[in-house]
N, C-alpha and C positions, 0 to 999 in steps of 0.2 A: 441314108439309112445307116445306122451304126448297130451291128449285131451285139447282143449282150449274153444270150443264153440259148442253147438248143438242147432239147431232150428228145431222143428217138428210141423207140422200142418196137420190135417186130418188123423192122424195115430191112429188106434184103439180108445182108449178113449180120445185121445188128439184131439178134434175137432177143437179148435181154436189154434192159434200159441202159442207155449210155448218155452221159451229160457232157456238154462242152460249155465252159465258162469263157466267153469271148472277152470279158473285161480286161483280163491280164494280157491277152493277145493284142487287143486294140489300143492298149495304153501307149504304145510307141507310135500309133497313127497308121501303121501299115503291117499287114501280116499275110501269110499265105497258108494254104493247106497242102502239105507235102506228104508223100508216101509212095510205097511200091505200087505197081500195077495190081489192081484188085484189092487194095487195102480199104476201100470205102470212101475215098475222097468225093467221088461223084454222088454217092448216096447222101452225103452231108448236104451238098448243094441242092440235090433234088428234094430233100426233106424241106429245106427252107423254101424253095420255089413252090412246092405243093402246099405248104402251110399258108403261104401268102396268096397264091393264085389258083389253087386247085387244078394245076396243070404242070406238066413236065415235058421236057424235050425227048427223053429216052423212049417212052412208051406211048403207044396210041391210046385213045380213050376207051376202047372197047373193053379190055380186061385190066386196065391200069391198076385198080385197087387190089385185085387178086395177085397180079404179077409183082407188085411192090412188096407184098407181104411175105415174110420169112415162112418157109414151109413148115417149120416147127413151132410157129407162133399162132395163137388164137386171137391176138389183139395187135393192131398196129396203131401207134400213138406218136404224134409229133407235137412238140410245144416249142415255139420260137418267140423269144423276147427281143425287142430292138427299140432304139430311139428313132422316132420318125419326125414328121413335121413339128415345128414349134417346140422342139426338144422334149416332146412328150414320149413317155414309155408305153409301148404296146405289147400285147401278147396275141399270137395267132395259134390256134390249136386245130388239129385234124386227127380223127380217129375212126377206125372201123374194126369190125370183128369178123371172124370166120363163122360160117354157118355150122353149127354143131352136127347136123345130120347130113349135110352135103359139103364135103371138104373143099370142092372147087368153087363154092359160092361164098361171097362175102357181103356184108351189109353195105349200104350206100355210105360213103364217107360223110361224117358230120364235121363241119367246120365252125369254129367260133372265134370271135375277135373281141379283145378287151383293150381298154385304156386304163392305165394305172392312176390311182389317186393315192399317193403315198405307197403303201404296200397293198392296198386293196385293188382288186381287179374289177372294173366296172364294165359290164357287157356292152358291146356296141350293137347297134341295130343291123349293121351291114358287115359282111366279111370282104368288102371291096378294098383290097390293099392298094389298088391304083390311086384311089382318092387320098389315102394316107401317105403314100410314098411319092405321089406326083409323077409316077412313071408306069407305063403299061407293061404287061407281061412280056410282050415282044421286045421292048426296049430294055427291060430289066435283064433279060437273057443276053442281049447284045452288049450291055455296058457293065452290069454287075456280075453276072455269071459269064465270065469271059470264055469263049470257046476253048476247049482244051486241046 
């Protein structure tokens, strides 16, 4: 997998939309995510993992969607583009909203997956990243998301 682009909004400390263009970072073939403790490095990795697998290491599944959402945000949105199998470009998206009448409730996350045909995003029937990446969630965390 070669990451291309990540957009996150309403995730942990990222209240407003933040975008990362990985193309210039990966041009040299190797890059790292560096920063001070609490600067959001793990949040970036967690956004990617959730978009791909609807799972994360940091939080249990009971209140994950609520706990991931910034307390001042009403929407959490993740969009991740990458090159996968056969050099195809893919986009995985995840989003959910806060319940307007009950602050501690959020909608069920909606996940979508696309393959690009030129600049057009063609919806995929499945959001199963394991099929596209050829790696399970467990192995992705052991090999791609290296324990910190």
